[in-house]
N, C-alpha and C positions, 0 to 999 in steps of 0.2 A: 119500617113498620114496627110498631111496639108489640110487645108480648105481655100477657097477663102472668103475674107471679102468684103461685099458690103454694103454701107451706103444708107440710104433713109428714107422712112416714111411708117408707117402702116396705112391702110385705112379700115374702117369698113362699111361706108355708101354704100348702095345698094348691099352689099355682104352678104353672109351667113356664118359668122365665127362660128366655134365650138371650142371645147377644144384643138384641134390639127391642126387647119387650119385657116390661116389669109391671107389677101391680103397685098402685099408689092410693093411699087413703088420706084425703085432706083433713086438716084439723077441723075445718068447717066445710062439709060437702056442698053447702049452698053456693060456694064460689065456682062450682062447675058451671053455674048459669052465666058466669062472666066470660067463659071461653068464647071467643068470637067465631063467626062463620055459620053456615047453614046446617052443619051436621052437629047434632047434640052429642054429648058424651054419655055413653051407656054406663050405668052405675049398678053395683051389686046391692044387696040388702043392707050393707053397712055404710054405703056411700062411697066405696072405693071403685076404682076403674083401672082398666088396662091402659098402659102407656105404650105408644110406639115412639121410639127414640128418633127424633128429627134428624134428617140429613145423612143417616147411615143405614146400611142393610147388612145384617149378619147372616152367615150360613144357616140354613134351616135345620132345626133339630126335630121338628114335628109338624110338617106341612100336610094339611088334609087334602085340599084340592079335589081332583077327580079320583074316585075309587074308595074302597071300604077302609083302607088302612092309611096311617100316617106315612109320609115319605120324609126322608132326611137327606141332607148333603153329607159328605164324608165327615163323620163325627171326630175322627182323630186328626183331621187336617184343618181344623179351625173352628168347627161348629161348637164344640164343647169349650174350647179355649176362650172364645168371645163371651159365652155365657158365664164361665167361671170368673173371668176378669171383671165383668160387670158386677156380679154379686160381691166379689171381694172388694172392689173399689167402693161400693156403697157401704160396706161394713159387715157383711154377713160372713160367718165362718162355720165350719163343721156342717156344711150343707149336704143333706142326704136326699137322693132322688130315686124313685122307683123306675121300673123298666119302661114306663110310659112318660118319663121325664118330669113327673110331678114331684114337688118338694115335700118330703115327709118329715123333715126336721131341719132346723137351722138355729144358729146362735148369732145374735138374738133373734126373736121372732119378728121384730120390726126395727128399722133404723130411721132416724129423722132426716129430712131433706126438703127440697123445694123443686118446683118445676117452673119453666118458662114456656108458655104455650101461645101459639097463634091460631089454634083451631083443632078440629077433630077430623079423622079420615072417614071414608065411606063405610067403614066397619064400625064407626062410632067409638074408635079408640082415640084418646087424647094424644096428639102429636106434640112432643115436648123436648126441650133441652133439660137434662136431668142433673141437678146439683145435690150435694150432700151437706149436712150440717146447716148452718145459718145462711139465710139468703144474702144477696149483695147489699152493701150499704148504699143509702141514698140520702139526699137532703144535706142541710147545713145547720147544725153539726151532723155528720153522717151517722146513720143508725140503720139497722137491718130493715129492709122493705117488708111491708105486711101483705098478706093475701089480698088480691084484688088490685094491687098496684100495677100500673102499666109502665113497663120499662122499655126504653130504646136500648136493646142489648148490645153491649160493646164486645170487641174481640177479647178483651181481658175477662169479661164475664163468660164468654164462650169457653175460654181456656180452663174455667173452673168446673166444666161439665164432663160427665162420662162420655158424652157423644164425641167430644174432641179427643179425650184420652184414648178411647178405643181406636179411633181413626189414626191417631199418631203412632200407635203400636202396630198398625197394619192388620188388626184383627177383624176389621169390617170394611165393607166397600162404601165409598161415597155414593149417595143417591139423593139428588136434590129435587125439591118441589118449589113451585113458584112463590109460595108464601115465605120462603126463607130470605131474609134481607141480604142484599148484594154484598155488603161488607163481610158478613159471616160466611157466605158461600165462597168468596174469594179466599178467605183464610183457610177454610176447610179443603178447598181445592189444592192449595199449596201444601197443606198437611198431608193429604192423600198422596200427592205426587212424591213428596219426600219419603213417605213410607214405602211406596212402590219401588223407588230407587234403592232404598236400604235393603229391601227384601229380607227382613230379619227372620231367623228360624222361627217357625210356628206361625208366621203371618200368612194371610191368605195369598199374598203376592208371591210367596215362595213356590206355590203350585198352581197359580191362576192360569186358566186356559181361555178366559173370556174373549180376548182378542187374538190370541195365537192359534186357537182352534181346538175343539174337543171332538174326537171321533166317537160316535155313538153306536154301540153294538147291541146294547140291551138296556133295560131299566137300571141294572146295576152300574152301568157306565156312569150315570149321573148321580146315583145315590151313594156309591161306594168309592169311586175312583177319581172323578173329575171335579176340580174346584172351579166354580164359575160364579158370576154375578147372580145373587139369589133371585132377582126379578126374572132373569132369563131361565134359571133353573125351574121356577114355578111354572112358566109357560111350557117348558120342554117336558117336564115330568107329566103334566096333564096330557100333552100331545102323545107321548109314548104310551101312556096307559090307555088312551083311546084308540090309537092307530098303529101302535108298534114302533120299532126303532127306525124304520125307513123314513128318512127326513124329506122325501121328495115333495110332500105336501105341507111342510112346516111353515113356509112363508105365507101361504093363504090362511093357515090357522092363526098365525100371528096377526094378520090383517084383521081378523075377526075379534081380536082381543081388545082393540080400541084404545090402547095406551096412547096418550097424547103428550107430546113434548116439543120443545123448541131446541135449536142448536144456535151457537153464536152468530152464524151468518144468516139465520132465518128465524126471526122472532115472531113474525106474523105471516100467514096464519100458522097455527100449530101443525106439526106433522102427526099423522094418525097411523099408529101401528109400528111395532118393532121391526117389521119386515124391511123397513127402510134403512135399518142399521145392522141387519143380520145377513150373513152370507152362508150359503151351503155349497160345499165342494162335492165333486163326484165320488169322493171317498167317504161320503156320509159324515162329513165333519162340519160342525157349526162354529161360527165365530161372529163376534160383533165387530163392525168395521170402524167404530169410534170408541174412544175411552169413555167410560160411564160419566165422568165429570163434565163432559161436553153437553150432556142431555139435561134439560130442565123440564121436569114432568109437571103436568097439570093435575092438581088434586081435584077429583070429581066429587 
């Protein structure tokens, strides 16, 4: 599957970037119309849009979900590290954020780059591989591709993106959707597995409890203490806010979430609901029964 290339600049000021979300302003916002798929990209008054970085999921720094206040995952155990590495890799320095995670100052205010996208998600964010500087060369003689060009993204091109960079450092989890080409998913799977084995200090894998099990005693258990896959965190924090920390009804709750995915041994029909890959023990401990790279989610 080819991806559309769009050149422009990344902007952090007045935004709330995290480890897998950043704001992007194309040189020509008209190229948003070339993004494939049924979901259009929502744009601000300047033509910019929020990007969701493809194939990765970073610890949440400001998840809204159910309830009046933002919830976050342990900020000192990877949430801020992924965000800071993303901004640093793009070229931002001296980034200042307020108590609500909004950027109030940065040097510079914008940095040039490009995205490779195959579509937008249900929240109308552009799902993209994120590159910095000049786009990949194409043609003969080679020259930088222009906005609107459709590229069959190679593994070498993937390795020039921050998506791959963050995954290689173990600062984010792999989370794959069906639009991601098979060759890129295979490379990212191997990258994630290497990072998990390395378990570098500061990586999410150093404290990850997704498959080993997390004992839930209160909301603080999942916002302050336990590192887990963000997709599971989002479902779990909503559940605890609605029903309290007793996990006896979590599996029916997950069934109502409607997450659709396939696994290597079952490509059709899709499995519906995370309850098929989540286990609750009698000690009020939750764990996923499969590594996240086994799951291939359907983008709705």
